[in-house]
C-alpha positions in Angstrom: 175.6 200.0 107.5 178.0 199.7 104.5 178.6 202.0 102.0 178.9 200.2 99.2 180.0 203.5 97.0 183.2 204.0 99.0 186.2 203.6 96.8 188.3 202.5 100.0 191.7 203.0 98.4 191.1 207.0 97.8 189.3 207.7 100.9 190.8 205.4 103.8 193.5 207.3 105.6 195.2 204.7 107.7 195.2 205.6 111.2 196.2 202.6 113.2 198.3 202.4 116.0 199.7 199.3 115.7 201.8 197.4 112.7 199.3 195.3 110.8 200.5 192.0 109.4 198.5 189.8 106.2 197.2 186.5 108.0 195.0 184.3 106.1 192.8 182.6 108.7 188.9 181.5 109.4 187.0 183.3 111.8 183.6 182.9 113.4 181.7 186.0 114.0 178.8 185.8 116.7 175.6 188.0 117.3 173.1 187.4 119.3 170.7 186.1 116.7 173.4 184.2 113.9 176.6 182.6 113.7 178.5 183.8 110.8 181.7 182.6 109.0 184.3 184.2 107.0 188.6 185.1 107.1 190.7 187.0 108.2 192.7 189.0 106.2 195.3 190.9 108.2 195.8 191.3 112.0 197.1 193.5 114.7 196.9 194.2 118.4 194.7 196.8 118.2 192.3 194.8 115.5 191.8 192.8 112.2 190.2 192.8 108.7 187.8 190.7 108.1 185.7 189.7 104.9 182.1 188.3 105.2 179.3 187.4 103.1 176.9 188.7 105.5 176.7 192.8 105.9 177.0 193.9 109.5 176.1 197.3 111.3 179.0 199.8 111.3 179.6 200.7 115.3 177.9 197.6 116.4 179.9 194.7 118.4 180.1 191.3 117.7 182.5 188.3 119.3 185.2 187.1 117.0 186.7 183.7 117.4 189.5 182.9 115.6 192.9 180.5 116.0 196.8 181.2 115.1 199.2 179.1 114.8 200.2 176.8 117.3 196.4 176.2 118.1 196.2 179.5 119.7 192.5 180.2 120.5 191.6 184.1 120.2 188.0 185.4 121.6 187.3 188.5 121.8 184.8 191.3 121.8 185.1 194.2 118.4 183.5 197.3 117.3 182.7 197.4 113.5 184.9 200.5 112.6 184.1 200.4 108.6 183.2 198.1 105.8 182.9 198.0 102.2 181.2 196.0 99.9 183.3 194.4 97.5 182.1 191.8 95.0 180.3 189.2 96.7 181.1 190.2 100.0 181.9 192.7 102.3 185.4 193.5 104.3 185.5 195.0 107.5 187.8 197.1 109.7 187.1 196.0 113.3 188.9 197.4 116.8 189.2 194.8 119.7 187.2 195.9 122.6 188.0 193.5 125.2 191.5 191.5 124.2 192.1 189.4 127.7 195.7 190.0 129.3 197.1 186.5 128.1 195.1 186.2 124.5 196.9 189.6 124.0 200.5 188.7 125.0 199.8 185.8 122.3 199.1 188.0 119.9 201.8 190.2 120.4 204.4 187.8 120.9 203.0 186.1 116.7 203.1 189.7 115.4 206.5 190.7 116.5 207.5 187.1 115.4 206.0 187.9 111.9 207.6 191.3 111.7 211.4 189.3 112.5 213.3 189.6 108.9 213.4 186.2 107.3 209.2 185.6 109.1 206.9 183.2 106.9 204.2 186.2 106.4 207.0 188.9 107.3 205.2 191.8 105.2 208.7 193.7 104.6 209.1 190.6 101.9 205.4 191.0 100.5 
């Protein structure tokens, strides 16, 4: 369950192993009983940040379906690592559990392109 009293900015220590870039796109989150829709906020080869109106359970795994530019569709299992209540939505950190070889290759290529100087989503210019 999400702890609504956590102040993410003051308590979250960045323990990421992979570079993360800002990315805005839609996402579908699938569970056994419910399909949910939300927004991708940022992405890395190891996981992503998502915003949903539904509350998810930390530690649980869900199926995540999202697209990258050039109609690249990614479908993978992910585990909710943390979550915070923010306004009328919930923001979650997701760790990928079974990103396949080709999906990983395409995602890494996209992220590497964005980290180059002059890229549209270049985090160094934000």
